[in-house]
N, C-alpha and C positions, 0 to 999 in steps of 0.2 A: 373402720370395719373390724380390724384386728382387735381394737380395744373392746368393742362390743362383744366379740366372740370370747375374749379372755374373761370378761366379767361374768359371762354365762357359765364358765367352767370353774366356778368357785368350789372349794372343797366341800362346802356345806350342801352342795347339790344332791349328795347321797341321801339327804334327809327326806327326799320325795321318792317313794318307791318307783322302780322302773316301769311297773305296770301302767302308771299314769301316762307314760309316753304315748301309748296307743289307746289307753283306757279313756282319756279325756275326750278325744274325738269320737270314740265309740259311744260314750255316754251321751254326747251331744246328739248323735243319730237317734238313740233311744228316746231322748227328750223331744226331738223334732217329731218322731213318729207318734208319740203319745199326745203331744199338743195338737197335731194335725187331726188325729182321730177324735179327740175330745171336741174340737171346734166344729168338726163335721157333724158330730152327733148333736151338739147344742144348737146348731143352725137348722136342725130338722131336715138334714139333707140325705136321710137314709135311702131315699128313692133315687139319688144321684149316684153316678160312678165315683169311686174313690181313686185318688186323693181329692181333697176339697178344692174349690176354686182358688186361684192364686191370691186373690184379695184376702180370703179367709186364712189362707196359709201364712201370709205375711203378718197378719194381726196375731195369729197364734204364736209367732216367734218372739213376741215381746217378753213374756216370762222366761222363755228358753234363753234368749240372749242375755237377760239380766243375770240368770243363774250361771251361765257360762263365763261371763265377765267376772263375776265374783269368785268363781272357782279358779280361773286363771290368775287373778290377782293374789289369791291365797297361796296357790302352788308356787308361783314365781317368787313370792316373798319367802316362802319356806326354803326354796332352793338357793336363797341368797342373791337373787337377781332383782331386776326392776322392770316392770311393764313399760315404763317410760323409755328405758334404754332399749328394750326389745323393739318398741315402735320406732325409736330413733327420733322422738319428738323434739323439735327445736323450732321456736316461733319464727326465727329469722329464715328458716328453710321451708316454710309453708308454701311459698310461691313455687320454688323449685320442685318440691315434692309433688305438688299438684301437676306441674308440667310433666314430671316423670310418670305420674299416674295416667295422664292422658296418652302419653307415648305407649306405656305398657298396655293400656286398653286397646289401642290400635294393633299392637303386636299380637295380643291374645285373640283378638276378634277373628282374624282370618283363619287360624287353625280351628277355632271353635265352630265357625260356620262350615268349614271344610268337613269336619267330622260329622256335623249334623247332616249335611247332604249325603255323605258316604253311608251313614247308617240308614237314612231314609231310602237310599237307592238299593241297598241290600235287602230291605224289607219289601219295598213296593215296586222295584224294577223300573220299567219305562214310565210308570205313572208317578214317579217320585215327586215332581213339582205339583201335580194335581192333588197330591195327598197332603200337602202342607196345611191346607185349611181344615181338613178332617182331623189332623193330629194336634194342631196348635190353636185352633179357633176356640174361644171361650165357650163354655157350655151354658145351658140354662141355669141361672142363678137361683138359689133358694128364695122362697117367697118371704122376704122380710120387709118391714116398713121402709119407705124411702129415707126417713130420718135416721134409721139404724144404719143403712148403707152409707149415709153421709158421715156419721160418727166413725164408722169403721174405716172409711176412706181417709179421714183426717188422722186417725191413729196410725194407720199404715204409713201414710206419707211422712209423718213427723217422727216416727220411732224406728221404722224398719231399717232404712239406710244408715242413720247415725249409730245404731246399736249393732246391726247385723254385720256390717263390714268389719269393724274392729274385732267383734267377737269371733268371727270365722277365721280371720287372718291370725289372730292370737292363738286360737285353739289349734288350727291345722298347721300353719307355717311356724309361727313364733315359738310355741311351746312344743308341740309334737315333733315337728321336723328338727327343731333346734336341739332337742334332747336326744332324739334317735341318732343324730349325726355324730354324737360322742361315742357311740358304741356299735354302730353299724356302718356298712359301706354307704357312701354318699347317695348312690342310686336307690338303695332301699329307703334311706331316710327321706328322700324326696317322693318316692313312688307310693309308699304306704299311706301317708296322710292324703296324698292326691286321690287314691282309690276310695278312701273313706269319705273324702270331700265329695266325690262323684256319687257315691251311694246315698249320701244325705239328700242330694237333690232329687232323688226319686219322689220325695214328698212334696216337691214344688212343681211337679209336672202338671200341666193344665188338663191333660186327659190320660187315661191308662195307656193309650198308644204312644204317648210321649215319654213314658218312664225310661225305657231303654235309651232313647235319644238323649235325654237329660243326663243320665248316669255317664254315658260315654263322653258327651261334650264337656261336662264339668270335671270329669277325671282329667281330660286333656288340659282344661283351664288350670286345674290344681297342679299338674306337672310343670306347666310353664311358670306359674306363680312360684312354685318351689325353687325352680332354677333361678328366677329373678331374686328371690330372697337370699339364696345361697351366694349370689354374686354381690348384691348390694349390702347384705348384712343388716338391713333395717326394713321395717314393715310399712312406714307411712306412705310411700308411693303406691304400694299395693292396696292399702286401705282406701286411698283416694280413688284408685281405679275401680275397686269393688263397690265403693259408695256411689259412684257415678252410674254403674249398672243398676244398683238397687233403686236409685232415684228414678231412673227411666222406667223401672218396673212398677213403682208404686205411685208416682205423681199422677198418672192418668186415672188412678182410682178416685181422685177428687172430683172427676167429671161424672162418675157413675150415678150419683143421685139424679143429676139432670137428664141422663140418658134413660134411666128407669122411669122418671116422671114424664118424659116426653110422650 
């Protein structure tokens, strides 16, 4: 851990302006917003509520994740660091990193659900549990050919988890938190990327009523992830945890064409 942190503090790090420390995650939020809006318009969903359906959102993230990964790679190289070192990638540790990822997923799940219930309770009062279907149930999908939904489902399942998990962990935890920690108190370095991480997930909410819930829940997720990264000093366990969530989110999309055609 100490070796990783030391390598990130190379003197050449000053070649990357400090504004990128928070500017990179802020740029990602802008890109997510633009991509979500564009795919919503292209799908002819103007009559639907915004943000777009989760499947369309996950497909829209393909170019966003590619751009963010390329930016992280460029910025980390300019700072004299290594994305591989930031991830802590070692082939012989894949099994242990996956086990850590499953553990961290369970650790983060309980606070995530707790915050979800608390925010829902504040909004809906005694009818909190009856309101879950209203807030989180999928809406009517845009009228697209079944074959198109099939292609979108495959693209989502094959690209979202493998690209989104490392992109977000590198942007928010590895790059932003790692650099902020060099010039700000640890609490700020963890909290600022976590808040931006939560705001980004407003665009993934399945309904407008779910936006506030998603922002609060994923801010808490980001806070816990930030503390884990600060403790472990490497991202691979968090990437695995993140990818497992993304897989659970996108793999069911493969069944969508069969459900539509039924």
